[in-house]
C-alpha positions in Angstrom: 29.9 -54.0 -52.4 26.8 -54.2 -50.4 28.8 -54.4 -47.2 30.8 -51.3 -48.1 27.7 -49.4 -49.1 26.1 -50.5 -45.8 29.2 -49.3 -43.9 29.1 -46.0 -45.7 25.4 -45.6 -44.9 26.0 -46.4 -41.3 28.9 -44.1 -41.1 26.8 -41.3 -42.7 24.0 -41.9 -40.3 26.4 -41.8 -37.3 28.0 -38.6 -38.6 24.6 -37.1 -39.1 23.6 -38.1 -35.6 26.8 -36.5 -34.2 26.1 -33.3 -36.0 22.6 -33.2 -34.8 23.7 -33.9 -31.2 26.3 -31.2 -31.4 23.7 -28.8 -32.8 21.2 -29.6 -30.0 24.0 -29.2 -27.4 25.0 -25.8 -28.8 21.4 -24.7 -28.4 20.5 -26.5 -25.2 23.7 -26.0 -23.2 23.3 -22.2 -22.8 19.7 -22.7 -21.8 20.7 -25.4 -19.3 23.4 -23.2 -17.9 21.0 -20.3 -17.7 18.6 -22.6 -15.9 21.2 -23.6 -13.4 22.2 -20.0 -13.0 18.6 -19.0 -12.0 17.8 -22.0 -9.8 20.7 -23.9 -8.4 22.9 -20.8 -8.3 20.2 -19.0 -6.4 19.9 -21.8 -3.8 23.1 -20.4 -2.4 21.3 -17.1 -1.7 22.4 -16.9 1.9 26.1 -16.9 1.0 28.1 -13.7 0.6 29.3 -14.7 -2.9 27.5 -12.9 -5.7 26.5 -14.9 -8.7 28.8 -15.0 -11.7 26.4 -13.4 -14.1 28.1 -11.1 -16.6 25.3 -10.8 -19.1 22.0 -8.9 -18.9 18.8 -10.7 -18.0 16.9 -12.5 -20.8 13.3 -13.3 -20.3 12.2 -16.9 -20.3 8.5 -16.1 -20.3 5.9 -15.3 -22.9 6.9 -11.7 -22.8 10.4 -11.3 -24.3 12.4 -8.4 -25.6 15.0 -7.7 -28.2 16.6 -4.5 -29.5 14.6 -2.4 -27.1 11.2 -3.8 -28.1 8.8 -6.1 -26.2 7.4 -9.2 -28.0 4.5 -11.3 -26.6 4.7 -14.8 -28.1 6.7 -13.3 -31.0 4.3 -10.4 -31.7 5.5 -6.8 -31.0 3.8 -5.2 -27.9 4.0 -1.8 -26.4 2.8 -2.0 -22.8 0.3 0.8 -21.9 -0.7 0.0 -18.3 -2.6 1.6 -15.5 -2.2 1.0 -11.7 -5.5 0.1 -10.1 -5.3 -1.5 -6.6 -8.1 -3.9 -5.9 -7.7 -3.3 -2.2 -8.4 0.4 -2.4 -11.8 0.4 -4.1 -15.0 -1.7 -3.4 -15.1 -4.9 -5.4 -18.4 -3.8 -6.9 -16.6 -1.1 -8.8 -13.7 -3.2 -10.2 -15.4 -3.9 -13.5 -16.4 -0.3 -14.1 -12.9 1.0 -13.4 -11.2 -1.7 -15.6 -13.6 -0.7 -18.4 -12.6 2.9 -18.0 -8.9 1.9 -18.0 -9.4 0.1 -21.3 -11.4 3.0 -22.8 -8.5 5.3 -22.0 -6.3 3.3 -24.4 -4.6 0.9 -22.0 -3.9 -2.8 -22.7 -2.6 -3.7 -19.2 -3.5 -3.3 -15.6 -1.0 -3.3 -12.7 -1.6 -4.1 -9.1 0.3 -4.5 -5.8 -0.6 -7.1 -3.2 -0.8 -5.9 0.4 0.6 -8.7 2.7 -0.7 -7.0 5.9 -4.3 -7.3 4.6 -4.1 -10.8 3.3 -2.4 -12.0 6.5 -3.3 -9.4 9.1 -2.8 -11.9 11.9 -0.1 -14.5 11.5 -1.4 -17.7 9.8 -4.9 -16.2 9.3 -5.4 -15.5 5.6 -8.1 -13.4 3.8 -8.7 -13.4 0.1 -12.4 -12.5 0.2 -14.5 -9.5 -1.1 -12.2 -6.5 -1.6 -9.2 -8.8 -1.2 -10.3 -11.4 -3.8 -7.3 -10.8 -6.1 -8.1 -13.8 -8.3 -11.5 -12.3 -9.1 -9.9 -9.0 -9.9 -7.3 -10.6 -12.3 -10.0 -12.7 -13.9 -12.2 -9.6 -14.5 -9.2 -7.9 -16.2 -8.7 -11.0 -18.3 -12.4 -11.1 -19.4 -11.9 -7.5 -20.7 -8.9 -8.5 -22.8 -6.4 -6.8 -20.5 -2.9 -8.1 -19.6 -1.8 -7.9 -15.9 1.5 -6.9 -14.3 1.6 -8.5 -10.8 3.6 -6.9 -8.0 3.4 -9.1 -4.9 6.1 -7.4 -2.9 6.3 -8.6 -0.2 7.2 -5.0 0.4 5.1 -2.6 -1.8 5.6 0.9 -0.3 2.5 2.5 -2.0 1.8 4.9 0.9 0.3 1.9 2.6 0.8 1.1 6.3 4.3 -0.3 6.8 4.7 -0.6 3.0 2.3 -3.6 3.1 4.4 -5.6 5.6 2.4 -7.1 8.5 3.1 -5.4 11.8 3.3 -8.8 13.6 6.8 -9.1 12.1 7.9 -6.5 14.7 7.1 -8.8 17.6 10.5 -10.1 16.9 12.8 -7.6 18.7 15.6 -8.4 16.3 13.5 -8.2 13.1 15.3 -7.0 9.9 12.7 -6.7 7.2 13.6 -6.6 3.5 16.7 -8.8 4.2 17.7 -12.4 4.5 17.3 -12.3 8.2 15.9 -15.8 9.0 12.9 -14.6 10.8 11.8 -12.5 7.8 12.6 -15.0 5.1 10.7 -17.7 7.0 7.6 -15.5 7.2 7.9 -14.4 3.5 8.3 -18.0 2.4 5.2 -19.1 4.4 3.1 -16.3 2.9 4.3 -16.8 -0.6 3.5 -20.5 -0.2 -0.1 -19.4 0.2 -0.2 -16.5 -2.2 1.9 -17.5 -5.3 0.1 -20.8 -6.1 -3.1 -18.7 -6.4 -1.9 -17.1 -9.6 0.1 -19.9 -11.3 -2.7 -20.7 -13.6 -3.3 -17.0 -14.4 0.0 -16.7 -16.2 -0.1 -15.9 -19.9 1.5 -19.1 -21.0 -1.2 -21.0 -19.1 -4.0 -19.0 -20.8 -4.2 -16.2 -18.2 -3.5 -12.5 -18.4 -0.3 -12.1 -16.2 2.7 -11.2 -18.4 5.1 -10.0 -15.8 6.1 -10.3 -12.1 7.9 -7.6 -10.2 10.5 -8.6 -7.7 10.3 -6.6 -4.5 9.8 -2.8 -5.0 12.3 0.1 -5.3 14.9 -2.1 -3.5 17.8 -0.1 -4.9 16.6 2.9 -2.8 16.8 0.7 0.3 19.8 -1.6 -0.1 22.0 -3.4 -2.6 21.8 -6.9 -1.1 21.4 -9.0 -4.2 21.1 -12.1 -2.1 17.7 -11.0 -0.8 16.4 -10.4 -4.3 17.7 -13.7 -5.4 15.8 -15.3 -2.5 12.6 -13.7 -3.6 13.2 -14.7 -7.2 13.8 -18.3 -6.1 10.3 -18.2 -4.5 8.7 -17.3 -7.8 10.7 -20.1 -9.6 9.8 -22.6 -6.9 6.1 -21.9 -7.4 6.3 -22.1 -11.2 5.9 -18.3 -11.9 7.8 -18.2 -15.2 6.7 -15.0 -16.9 9.0 -12.0 -17.3 10.7 -10.7 -14.1 11.2 -7.0 -13.6 12.4 -4.5 -11.0 11.5 -0.9 -10.7 13.3 2.0 -9.1 13.7 5.8 -9.0 16.7 7.9 -9.8 18.2 7.4 -6.3 17.8 3.7 -6.3 18.5 2.7 -9.9 22.1 3.8 -9.5 22.5 1.1 -6.9 21.0 -1.6 -9.2 23.0 -4.8 -9.2 20.2 -7.0 -10.3 19.9 -6.3 -14.0 21.4 -9.7 -14.8 18.5 -11.4 -13.1 15.4 -9.2 -14.0 14.6 -6.5 -16.4 15.2 -3.0 -14.9 12.5 -0.3 -15.2 12.1 3.3 -14.1 9.9 5.2 -11.6 9.6 9.0 -12.0 7.5 12.1 -12.6 9.9 14.5 -14.3 11.3 13.3 -17.6 14.7 14.8 -16.8 15.1 12.2 -14.0 13.6 9.6 -16.2 16.1 10.2 -19.0 19.0 9.6 -16.6 17.5 6.2 -15.7 16.8 5.3 -19.3 20.4 6.1 -20.2 21.7 3.8 -17.5 19.4 1.0 -18.6 20.5 1.3 -22.2 24.1 1.1 -21.0 23.4 -2.2 -19.3 21.8 -3.7 -22.4 20.6 -2.4 -25.8 18.0 -5.2 -25.7 16.2 -3.8 -22.6 13.0 -1.9 -23.6 12.5 1.5 -22.0 9.7 1.2 -19.5 8.3 3.4 -16.8 6.7 1.1 -14.2 5.6 4.1 -12.2 4.9 7.3 -14.1 3.7 9.4 -11.2 0.5 11.1 -12.4 0.1 13.1 -9.2 1.1 12.8 -5.6 -0.2 12.1 -2.1 -0.9 14.3 0.9 0.4 14.5 4.5 -1.7 15.6 7.4 -1.0 19.3 8.1 0.7 19.9 4.8 -0.4 21.6 1.6 -2.5 19.7 -0.9 -0.3 18.1 -3.6 -1.0 17.1 -7.2 0.4 17.5 -10.7 -1.3 20.1 -13.0 -2.6 18.7 -16.3 -0.3 21.1 -18.3 2.9 19.9 -16.6 1.7 16.3 -16.7 1.1 16.5 -20.5 4.7 17.7 -21.1 6.2 14.7 -19.2 3.8 12.2 -20.9 4.6 13.5 -24.4 8.3 13.0 -23.8 7.8 9.4 -22.6 5.6 8.6 -25.6 8.1 10.2 -28.0 10.9 7.9 -27.0 8.6 4.9 -27.6 8.7 3.8 -24.0 6.2 1.4 -22.5 4.4 2.9 -19.5 2.4 2.2 -16.4 0.4 5.2 -15.1 0.8 5.3 -11.3 -1.9 5.9 -10.4 -4.6 5.4 -13.0 -7.0 5.2 -10.0 -5.8 5.9 -6.5 -8.9 5.1 -4.4 -8.8 5.2 -0.6 -6.7 4.2 2.4 -9.8 2.9 4.2 -9.6 2.2 7.9 -6.2 2.6 9.4 -4.2 1.7 6.2 -2.5 5.0 5.4 1.2 4.9 5.6 3.7 7.6 6.5 7.1 9.0 5.4 10.1 10.1 7.4 12.0 13.0 5.9 15.0 14.4 7.7 13.9 12.3 10.7 10.6 14.1 10.7 7.5 11.8 10.7 4.8 12.7 8.2 1.6 10.6 8.2 -0.4 10.3 5.0 -4.1 11.3 4.8 -6.9 8.7 4.3 -7.7 9.5 0.7 -5.4 8.2 -2.1 -7.0 10.3 -4.8 -3.4 11.0 -5.9 -4.7 13.5 -8.5 -4.9 10.4 -10.7 -6.6 9.9 -14.0 -9.7 8.6 -12.2 -10.8 10.5 -9.1 -11.1 8.8 -5.7 -14.6 7.7 -6.5 -13.8 6.6 -10.0 -14.9 9.7 -12.0 -13.3 10.7 -15.3 -11.0 13.7 -15.0 -9.4 16.2 -17.4 -6.2 14.3 -16.9 -7.9 11.1 -18.1 -9.2 12.8 -21.3 -5.8 14.3 -22.0 -4.2 10.9 -21.6 -6.7 9.2 -23.9 -6.0 11.9 -26.5 -2.2 11.5 -26.3 -2.3 7.7 -26.4 -4.5 7.8 -29.5 -2.0 10.2 -31.1 1.3 8.4 -30.2 0.3 4.8 -29.8 -2.7 3.9 -31.9 -2.9 6.2 -34.9 0.5 5.1 -36.1 -1.0 1.6 -36.1 -3.9 2.8 -38.2 -6.3 2.8 -35.2 -8.3 6.0 -35.1 -10.9 5.3 -32.3 -10.9 3.9 -28.8 -13.8 2.3 -26.9 -16.5 4.7 -25.6 -15.8 6.1 -22.2 -18.2 4.7 -19.5 -20.3 7.2 -17.6 -19.4 8.3 -14.1 -21.0 6.6 -11.0 -23.8 8.8 -9.5 -22.9 10.8 -6.4 -25.5 12.3 -4.1 -25.6 14.9 -1.3 -27.7 13.4 1.4 -27.4 16.5 3.6 -26.7 16.9 7.3 -27.4 14.5 10.1 -26.7 15.0 13.8 -25.4 12.7 16.5 -28.1 11.6 19.0 -26.4 8.9 21.0 -23.2 8.7 22.9 -20.7 6.3 24.7 -18.1 7.9 26.9 -14.5 6.5 26.8 -15.0 5.1 30.3 -17.7 2.8 29.2 -15.7 1.8 26.1 -12.8 0.9 28.3 -15.1 -1.0 30.7 -15.9 -3.5 27.9 -12.3 -3.7 26.6 -10.1 -6.5 27.8 -6.9 -5.0 29.1 -3.4 -6.4 29.6 -1.5 -6.1 32.9 2.1 -5.1 32.3 5.0 -4.1 34.6 5.9 -1.4 32.0 4.5 0.4 29.0 5.1 -1.6 25.8 4.3 -1.0 22.2 1.0 -2.3 20.8 2.8 -4.9 18.6 4.3 -6.5 21.8 1.1 -6.9 23.7 0.0 -10.4 24.6 -3.6 -10.6 23.4 -5.8 -13.6 23.1 -4.7 -15.8 20.2 -1.1 -15.1 21.0 -1.0 -12.0 19.0 -0.2 -8.3 19.4 -2.2 -5.2 18.2 -1.9 -4.1 14.6 -3.9 -0.8 14.2 -5.9 1.8 16.1 -5.3 3.3 19.5 -3.8 2.0 22.7 -4.5 3.4 26.2 -2.0 3.1 29.0 -3.5 3.5 32.5 -1.4 3.8 35.7 -2.0 5.1 39.3 0.4 7.9 40.2 1.2 10.0 43.3 -1.1 13.0 43.2 1.7 15.3 44.2 3.9 14.6 41.2 5.0 17.5 39.1 6.2 16.3 35.7 5.5 13.4 33.4 8.5 12.6 31.2 8.8 10.0 28.4 12.1 8.3 27.5 11.0 8.6 23.8 8.1 10.4 22.1 5.0 8.2 22.0 4.3 7.0 18.5 2.5 8.7 17.0 0.1 11.0 18.9 -0.5 10.9 22.7 -3.3 12.6 24.6 -2.6 12.6 28.3 -5.3 12.7 31.0 -5.1 13.0 34.7 -8.2 12.0 36.6 -10.1 12.2 33.2 -9.0 15.8 32.5 -6.7 16.3 29.5 -3.4 17.9 30.6 -1.5 17.8 27.3 -0.8 16.3 23.8 2.4 15.1 22.3 3.0 14.2 18.7 5.7 14.1 16.0 5.9 17.9 16.0 6.5 18.2 19.7 9.9 19.5 20.8 9.5 18.2 24.4 9.2 14.8 26.1 7.6 16.4 29.2 4.1 17.3 30.4 3.4 19.2 33.5 1.0 17.4 35.9 -1.9 18.9 37.8 -0.6 18.6 41.3 -3.3 17.9 43.9 -2.2 17.7 47.5 -5.7 17.0 48.7 -5.4 13.3 47.7 -2.8 10.6 47.5 -3.4 8.9 44.1 -4.3 10.2 40.7 -5.3 8.2 37.6 -3.0 8.7 34.6 -4.3 7.8 31.1 -2.2 8.1 28.0 -4.2 7.5 24.8 -1.8 6.9 21.9 -2.9 6.8 18.3 -1.0 4.8 15.7 -1.2 7.3 12.8 0.3 4.9 10.2 3.6 3.1 10.0 6.3 4.5 7.7 6.2 2.9 4.3 9.4 4.3 2.7 12.8 4.6 4.3 16.4 3.7 3.7 18.2 0.8 5.4 20.7 3.2 6.9 17.9 5.0 8.8 16.9 1.8 10.6 13.3 3.1 10.5 11.4 0.1 9.1 12.8 -2.2 11.8 11.7 0.1 14.6 8.1 1.0 13.5 6.5 -0.1 16.7 3.6 2.0 17.9 2.5 3.3 21.3 5.0 3.9 24.1 8.6 2.8 23.5 10.7 3.1 26.6 10.2 4.2 30.2 7.7 6.8 31.5 8.8 8.8 34.5 7.1 10.9 37.2 9.8 13.3 38.6 12.5 10.9 37.4 10.9 7.8 39.0 9.9 5.2 36.4 6.3 4.1 36.4 5.2 0.5 36.8 2.1 -1.6 36.9 0.2 -0.5 33.8 -3.2 -1.6 32.5 -3.0 -1.4 28.7 -6.2 -1.3 26.6 -6.0 -2.2 22.9 -8.6 -0.1 21.0 -8.6 -1.8 17.6 -12.2 -0.7 16.8 -13.3 -4.1 15.4 -17.0 -4.4 14.4 -18.1 -5.6 17.8 -17.1 -2.2 19.2 -19.2 -0.1 16.9 -22.1 -2.5 16.7 -23.1 -2.3 20.3 -26.4 -1.7 22.1 -25.5 0.2 25.3 -25.7 3.7 23.8 -26.7 6.6 26.0 -28.7 9.7 25.0 -26.4 12.5 23.9 -25.8 14.9 26.9 -25.7 18.7 26.5 -22.0 18.8 27.1 -20.5 15.4 26.2 -16.9 14.8 27.1 -14.3 13.5 24.7 -12.8 11.2 23.6 -16.0 9.3 23.1 -18.1 7.4 20.6 -21.1 9.2 18.9 -23.9 7.7 16.9 -26.1 9.2 14.2 -28.5 7.8 11.6 -28.6 8.6 7.9 -31.9 7.6 6.3 -31.9 7.1 2.5 -35.0 6.9 0.5 -34.8 5.5 -3.1 -31.6 4.8 -4.9 -28.3 4.5 -3.0 -25.4 6.5 -4.4 -21.8 7.4 -3.6 -21.3 10.3 -1.2 -18.7 12.2 0.7 -18.9 13.0 4.4 -17.7 16.3 5.9 -17.4 16.6 9.7 -18.4 20.2 10.2 -17.0 21.6 13.4 -15.6 18.2 14.6 -11.9 18.0 15.6 -10.2 14.6 15.0 -11.3 11.0 14.8 -12.5 8.1 12.7 -15.9 7.4 11.0 -17.7 4.1 10.5 -20.7 3.6 8.1 -22.7 0.5 8.8 -19.6 -0.9 10.6 -17.2 -0.1 7.8 -14.2 2.1 8.8 -14.0 4.9 6.2 -10.8 6.3 7.7 -9.5 9.4 9.6 -10.7 13.0 9.6 -8.8 15.9 11.1 -9.7 19.6 11.0 -6.0 20.6 10.2 -6.4 19.1 6.7 -5.7 19.3 3.9 -8.3 16.5 3.5 -11.8 17.5 4.8 -14.1 14.8 3.4 -14.1 11.0 3.5 -15.4 9.0 0.5 -18.5 6.9 1.2 -19.0 4.2 -1.4 -22.6 3.3 -2.3 -21.9 -0.4 -1.7 -21.4 0.4 2.0 -24.8 2.2 2.2 -28.3 0.8 2.0 -31.9 2.0 1.5 -33.4 2.9 4.9 -31.4 3.6 8.0 -27.6 3.7 8.0 -25.6 3.6 11.2 -23.0 6.3 11.5 -20.5 5.9 14.3 -17.8 8.5 15.1 -14.8 8.2 17.5 -14.1 11.8 18.3 -10.9 12.7 20.2 -11.0 16.5 20.4 -14.1 18.5 19.7 -17.8 17.7 19.3 -19.0 19.3 16.1 -22.2 20.8 14.7 -23.3 18.2 12.2 -22.2 15.4 9.9 -22.8 16.5 6.3 -23.1 14.1 3.3 -22.1 16.1 0.2 -21.6 15.2 -3.5 -18.1 16.7 -3.8 -14.8 15.8 -2.2 -12.8 18.5 -0.3 -9.1 17.8 -0.4 -7.8 21.2 0.4 -8.8 23.0 3.7 -9.0 26.2 1.7 -11.8 24.8 -0.5 -14.3 24.3 2.3 -16.0 27.7 1.7 -16.4 27.0 -2.0 -18.9 24.1 -1.5 -22.5 24.5 -0.4 -22.7 22.7 3.0 
C-alpha cells in the first residue's frame, strides 16, 4: 500500500514536472527563436539571403507596444518629444533649453549624434564640451525626461555629409550606407567607441534612453536590409536592448522592408502625407503605435534662395490632426540652433547643388538663440488640450524666461593680413596634379576635411583659356598674378575662364581658391552623390587643351592657430581681398547673446575669440550670425574675418537676427 501510494506520488510529481517543462518550453521557445533570429540570424548579414521573418517586430526593451499603444514597464505612455541637438547649441544652454522643452509639455528629448564631429580625424575622438553627449543625456534625466537616441551613423540633419566623416572618401571605392567592407569596418570601430558610452543610460539600467533609431530615412536611399541588420547587430553586440525604431518619409517608407526588425515611424510636415504613412504602418501590424519621429515644424534655407518656414496657422492645422489620431510625436525641430563653423550641409535637387546657410533656426519652437516663439506657445496650448487635460492635468510647468540679448553696436576692422602672408605660413603639398582636399597627404597621414583649398601653378603667360574637366566643388575664385579673373560655382554654365594674356613675360602665377561650401547630406543611392562628395578640384585643369602639372596645394582649414596670430599689419586704405581682417569688440558689464551683421561686406567667415561662427554672404537670405554669450567675455573680444569679395563699412552687433535679406531695412543698424 505504501509502495503504491509512493509510486502514485512519484508518478504525479513526474507528470507535474513534465507539464511545467512543457509550459516553460511553450513560453521560452518563441523567445529563444526570436533571440536567434535577431542575433545569430543577423550574423549572416553579408549574405544575399533575407531573414525569414514573417511577423512584425516586437520590442524586447522597457518600452513595448500593443494594440497601437506604447507601454513603459507596463504603464501606458504617449511619447511627446522634441528634437534638441547638443552639438548645435553651447553646452552652457542645454539645461535652459531642456527646461523649456519640459515646460512646453514634452516628456522626451531626441538627439542625433554627429560622427564627423566625434571623430573628425580617424581614430581621434572628441566627447568634450559641446560634444559631451553623456552630460546632455544626464541633464535630461535629471529633469525627468526620457531620451530617444539616434546615433546614425548617417543622420542627414542638414549637417555636412549627413554626419559622416569626410575621411571615408579617401578610399576611392567608398560606398557609404552599405555593407562595403571599408565602410562597415569604420562604422564598427566608431560604434565600439560610441555605443558603450550609453549602455548604462538605458531605461532598464536606470537611465532615460527608451529607444534607439537604426540609421536614418534609409528607405529613401536604398532597400538593402542586410546593411540595417549589420547596424542592428552592433547595437545588440554592445548591449543596447531598448526599443528599436526606424523613421522615413512618404517616399522612403514605401520601400520599407525592415518592419519585422524595428518599429517603423513617420517623418512629415503635411498630414495628408502622414496619413498615407500611418495607413501603411497599420497594415503591417495593428500593434504598431502611430508615431511621427519627425514632425517638421519649419524648414531650412539655401544660400541664394527665399527664406523658408512654416506659418503658425498652417502648423496648427497639421499638429491638431496628429494629436487627434492619438499619435506620439517628436517635434523636429524643437530647437534648431546653429551650423557653427563649416558644418552646414547641402542638397542636390535635379542635379543642382544647393548649400545650406549657417543658421539652423528652422522656424522651430525655440528660436536659434533659444527664445520662446508664438509656435512654442501654440504647441503648449495644444498639448495641454489634447494630451494632458484628458488625463486630468490642467497646468504645465512655468515657462522659463528668455536669455538676454544685447546690441553692442558697430566695430571696425583695424588690422589686416593679406592672403599672401597667410599662404607663406601655411604648409603646402606638392602634387603632380590637382586633387580634392580629402585626398591630400597632410601631416598625421590625413586629408583636409573643411574650409578652403588653394591650388597654385605656374603657367605660360601667353595662354588664352583656362578649362576644368569638372566644375570645382563648390566655389572657385581664379587669380592670375594676384588679380581675380573669374569665379565658378554650382550655378556656372561653363567650365572655362578667359586668361589675361601677357606677352611681355613668360610665366604667370595661377591661383585657384576653392571653398568647400558643405557636403551633400541627402541623396539617393541611384544618384551616386554621397560616394563622390570630394571637395576642391576633381579632374584635370587645362590651359589651351594642355593639362597643368606641378601644383602647390595649400589647405586652409582655419584652425585656431591661424586666427590667433601676432603678425597683423595696420589696415591699408585699399586692402586687397581675399584677406584676414581683425577688429575688437569691447564689452563693459554683463555679457549677453548677440547677432553680428556684416554691413557692406561680401562673403566670408567670422571668428569670435577663435570660435568659428559660420559663413556670411550678402546674397542671403541669412544676414546675421548668432554670437552666443559663452563665446564672449567682459573686456576685449577678438573678431577675425576672412573676407573673399568686398571689404565692408562696419561689423554690427545687433539684438535681432535677420534671416531674410528683405528684412535688413526693418532693423535699426
